[in-house]
N, C-alpha and C positions, 0 to 999 in steps of 0.2 A: 448486507452481511455478506453475498455469495462472493464478493471481491475477497474478502479475508481469508472466508474458506478456499477459494481457490489458490490464494497465495501462501495460504499453509500447506493447500496440498501438493504445492511446488516446491516445497521444503521437506516434503517428506512427512509432515506433522500434520496430516490431514483429521487426525484423533483428537487435537483441539479445537476444531472448528465450532463445534457446541459449544463448547468453556466459553469462548468469544463469544458468539451472538446471546448465548444465556446470561453476559455480563453489559453487553451493550457494546461490545467492541468493534466499532465501524474502522472503515480505512483511514478516517480524518483521527482516529486516536492513536494508531500506530505505532507513528514517531515517538508520542508521549508517552509510550511504557516503558519501566521501570524491571530490573530482574525482582523486585518484589509484589510487583504488579504480576509477573508471570507465575511469578511463586505462590501467590493468592490464590491464582486461576488454576493451582495444582500443578504446573508444567514442572516435569524433572529438568534437573541443573544440565543436564548434558543439551536437552531441549531447548532450556532459557537461552543459552550461550548462543546457540545457534539461530534463535530468533533474533537474538539482540544484534548477533554479526550480520544477518540478514537487512535488518532495520536500518542498520549502519549503512549498506549500500546505498538503499533508497536515497533518491536525489528529488525534493522539491522542486517542481516547475512552478516559477511565479507566474501570474498570470495578470491583466490588467482589468478593470472595471469593462473596458472596450477592447475587444479584441482589435488588435490591428487590418487596417485594410488589406489585401492582395492586390494587384494592377490589376487584377478582371474587375475588381470590385466587390470580392466577396470575405467574407471575415475568414479568421485564420481555419483551416480547416478543425471541426468536431473531434477527429482525433487526437489533434494535437491540443486545444482549446483542454479537452477533457482529460487531458493525462497529467496530472499532476504529481505524483509518486513513481518513477522509472528504476530500474535498477541494472546496473550493468552485470550482465552475462557471456558466460564465451560465445555465446551465437550472436553478442549483439545487445541492445536495449531491450528489457523489458517493463513495461508500462501499465499500470494498475488505474484505470481510470477514476473520477472525481466523482462522488454521485452529488448533483447540482440539485438543492433542497428551493 
């Protein structure tokens, strides 16, 4: 849940982190949130729009069951393999790592 909290902080909406955590909203649930879900969480209208816009910028990175081998025999770098959510920012790409269970 810390990843969601960090993401909300970056949007300037950290005041909702506890509400997301209390309702079990993790990084995997973010792309499935609707306006009604956010309303049910008690998020203000303008803030709902900001969250939905930011969610629209998140780009899922597809991964295969077995990460590709690099030329030196190593697997894909962990920082790449564990970054299924990235957004484009003015300073480049911001990625939010996936929690592997």
